[in-house]
C-alpha positions in Angstrom: -14.9 45.8 4.5 -16.1 46.5 1.0 -13.8 47.6 -1.9 -10.0 47.3 -2.2 -8.3 49.4 0.5 -4.7 49.6 -0.7 -2.5 50.4 2.3 0.6 48.7 1.0 1.4 49.4 -2.7 3.2 52.6 -1.8 5.8 50.6 0.1 5.6 47.3 -1.7 9.4 47.0 -2.1 9.8 47.3 1.7 7.0 44.9 2.3 8.7 42.3 0.1 12.0 42.8 1.8 11.1 43.1 5.5 7.9 41.1 6.3 8.7 37.9 8.1 8.2 34.4 6.5 5.7 31.9 7.8 6.8 28.6 9.5 7.2 25.6 7.2 5.2 23.5 9.7 2.1 25.6 8.9 2.2 24.7 5.2 2.9 21.0 5.9 -0.1 20.9 8.2 -2.4 22.6 5.7 -1.3 20.3 2.9 -2.0 17.4 5.1 -5.6 18.5 5.5 -6.2 18.6 1.7 -7.5 15.6 -0.2 -5.8 16.7 -3.4 -2.6 18.7 -4.2 -3.2 19.9 -7.7 -3.7 23.6 -7.1 -3.7 26.1 -4.2 -5.0 29.7 -4.4 -3.0 32.1 -2.2 -5.3 35.2 -2.1 -3.9 38.6 -1.3 -0.5 37.2 -1.7 1.3 40.5 -1.4 4.9 39.8 -2.4 4.4 36.0 -2.2 5.6 34.9 1.2 2.8 32.4 1.7 2.8 31.3 -2.0 6.4 30.3 -1.7 5.6 28.2 1.4 2.9 26.4 -0.4 4.9 25.7 -3.6 6.6 22.4 -2.3 3.2 20.9 -1.6 1.1 21.7 -4.7 1.6 21.2 -8.4 0.5 24.8 -9.0 0.0 27.8 -6.8 -2.1 30.6 -8.1 -1.1 33.7 -6.2 -3.4 36.8 -6.6 -3.3 40.3 -5.3 -5.4 43.4 -6.1 -2.2 45.4 -6.1 -0.1 45.3 -9.3 2.7 46.9 -7.3 2.8 44.0 -4.8 2.7 41.4 -7.6 5.6 43.3 -9.3 7.8 42.7 -6.2 6.8 39.0 -5.8 9.6 36.4 -5.8 9.4 34.3 -9.0 9.0 30.5 -8.7 8.3 27.9 -11.4 5.3 26.5 -9.5 3.7 29.9 -8.8 1.4 31.8 -11.2 1.2 35.4 -10.0 -1.9 37.3 -11.1 -3.5 40.7 -10.4 -7.1 40.0 -9.2 -9.3 41.1 -6.3 -10.2 38.6 -3.5 -13.8 38.6 -4.4 -13.3 37.9 -8.2 -10.3 35.6 -8.7 -11.1 34.6 -12.3 -10.3 31.0 -11.4 -12.4 28.1 -12.8 -15.2 26.6 -10.7 -14.1 23.8 -8.4 -10.4 24.1 -9.4 -8.4 24.5 -6.2 -7.7 22.2 -3.2 -6.7 24.9 -0.8 -7.4 28.6 -0.4 -5.1 30.6 1.9 -5.2 34.2 3.1 -2.2 35.4 5.1 -2.6 38.6 7.2 -5.3 40.1 4.8 -8.8 38.7 5.3 -9.7 41.7 7.5 -9.6 43.8 4.3 -12.0 41.8 2.3 -15.7 42.0 1.6 -16.1 38.7 3.4 -19.5 37.6 2.1 -18.4 38.1 -1.5 -15.1 36.4 -0.8 -16.7 33.4 0.8 -19.0 33.1 -2.2 -15.9 33.1 -4.4 -14.2 30.4 -2.3 -17.3 28.2 -2.5 -17.3 28.6 -6.3 -13.6 27.8 -6.9 -12.9 25.2 -4.2 -13.1 21.5 -4.9 -15.3 19.3 -2.6 -13.3 18.5 0.5 -11.1 21.5 -0.1 -9.7 23.7 2.7 -9.8 27.4 3.5 -7.2 28.9 5.8 -7.1 32.4 7.1 -4.2 33.4 9.4 -2.4 36.3 10.8 -0.2 37.7 13.5 -0.4 40.7 15.8 2.1 42.7 17.7 5.5 41.2 18.7 6.0 40.9 22.4 9.5 42.2 23.0 11.6 40.6 25.7 12.2 42.2 29.2 11.7 45.9 29.8 11.5 46.7 26.1 7.9 45.5 25.8 6.4 48.4 27.8 7.6 51.2 25.5 6.8 49.1 22.5 3.3 48.5 23.7 2.9 52.3 24.2 4.1 52.9 20.7 1.7 50.4 19.3 -1.4 51.5 21.2 -0.8 55.2 21.8 1.8 56.7 19.4 0.5 55.1 16.2 -2.7 53.7 17.7 -5.0 56.4 16.3 -3.6 55.7 12.8 -4.5 52.1 12.5 -7.4 51.4 10.1 -10.4 50.1 12.0 -9.9 46.7 10.4 -6.8 46.3 12.6 -9.1 45.4 15.5 -9.8 42.1 13.9 -6.1 41.3 14.0 -5.9 42.3 17.6 -8.9 39.9 18.3 -7.0 37.1 16.4 -10.0 36.8 14.0 -12.1 35.3 16.7 -15.0 37.6 15.8 -14.6 37.0 12.1 -17.5 35.3 10.3 -16.4 31.8 9.2 -19.1 29.7 7.5 -17.0 26.6 7.1 -16.7 23.3 8.9 -13.9 24.4 11.3 -10.7 22.4 11.9 -8.7 22.6 15.1 -5.1 23.5 14.2 -2.0 23.1 16.3 -0.1 26.1 17.6 2.2 27.9 15.2 4.5 30.8 15.6 6.9 32.9 13.6 10.4 33.1 15.0 13.2 35.3 13.6 16.7 36.4 14.6 16.7 40.1 14.0 18.8 43.1 14.9 17.2 46.3 16.2 17.8 47.8 12.7 15.9 44.9 11.1 13.0 45.4 13.5 12.8 49.0 12.6 12.7 48.1 8.9 9.8 45.8 9.6 7.9 48.4 11.6 8.3 50.8 8.7 6.0 48.6 6.7 3.1 49.0 9.1 0.2 51.0 7.6 -0.2 53.0 10.8 3.4 54.1 10.7 3.0 55.3 7.2 -0.3 57.1 8.1 1.4 58.7 11.1 4.2 60.0 8.9 1.8 61.4 6.4 -0.3 63.1 9.1 2.4 64.4 11.4 5.2 65.1 8.9 7.9 63.1 10.7 8.9 59.5 11.4 8.1 58.0 14.8 10.6 55.2 14.5 13.8 57.0 15.6 12.3 57.9 18.9 11.1 54.3 19.5 14.6 53.0 18.5 16.2 55.3 21.1 13.8 54.0 23.8 14.5 50.4 22.9 18.3 50.5 22.5 19.2 50.5 26.2 17.4 47.2 26.6 18.5 45.8 23.3 22.2 46.7 23.6 24.2 46.9 20.4 21.6 47.6 17.7 23.3 45.3 15.3 23.1 42.4 17.8 20.7 39.6 16.9 17.8 38.8 19.2 15.2 36.0 18.9 11.7 37.5 18.4 8.5 35.6 18.1 4.9 36.2 17.0 2.2 33.7 17.8 0.1 32.9 14.7 -3.7 32.7 14.8 -5.4 30.5 12.3 -9.0 29.8 11.2 -9.2 26.8 8.9 -12.2 24.9 7.6 -13.4 22.5 4.9 -15.6 22.9 1.9 -18.3 20.8 3.6 -19.4 23.8 5.6 -20.5 25.7 2.5 -21.9 22.9 0.2 
């Protein structure tokens, strides 16, 4: 996991438009674990979904990403300072942030170097939170073809780091004093068209398209539509979030 592996800049506009938002309860819980609320660092912010969730709870959110394209598509907010910087070299002052967050990105990092950077910039008593989400489980008979699409059709095109997502970060090194979080989930009301838009942001889909010369999503949509019904109809979809959170005490 060394070096910046940029799987998303080529579709940063779609990433900004179609990735789901995180639940407000997650940010409220994280803020409640912090002893101060002056500054939060959202690392690998992408187009700023997590940074926007943090903004109500901190005087300032510094949101960094190694991709200038991603930062260019981030949603402006008066409390958020967007910067281009790698995870392992933020440029932030020592002991300057109360919370460090990484949403759906820690598996791309050089983790030992990132943890050294976290220890440098985090205030005593600060909190680090790494979270993510895996595959949606579709309702009813739609999940079987969707599972095949995920594991077999585009399975060979996932980068190896994807295995850490599938393992819910359980095998990820985490040298912090770990907290026990409640259960969180993302819930959306999406049409089948909107689901396809989201799937188009998956790195494995883009790699499949580049390798095979065609888009695998129309065939998947045709498989799902009988179970979905009218493709414009809204359905409730959920992803369970996984979260590793810990305090600065574990690295002092």
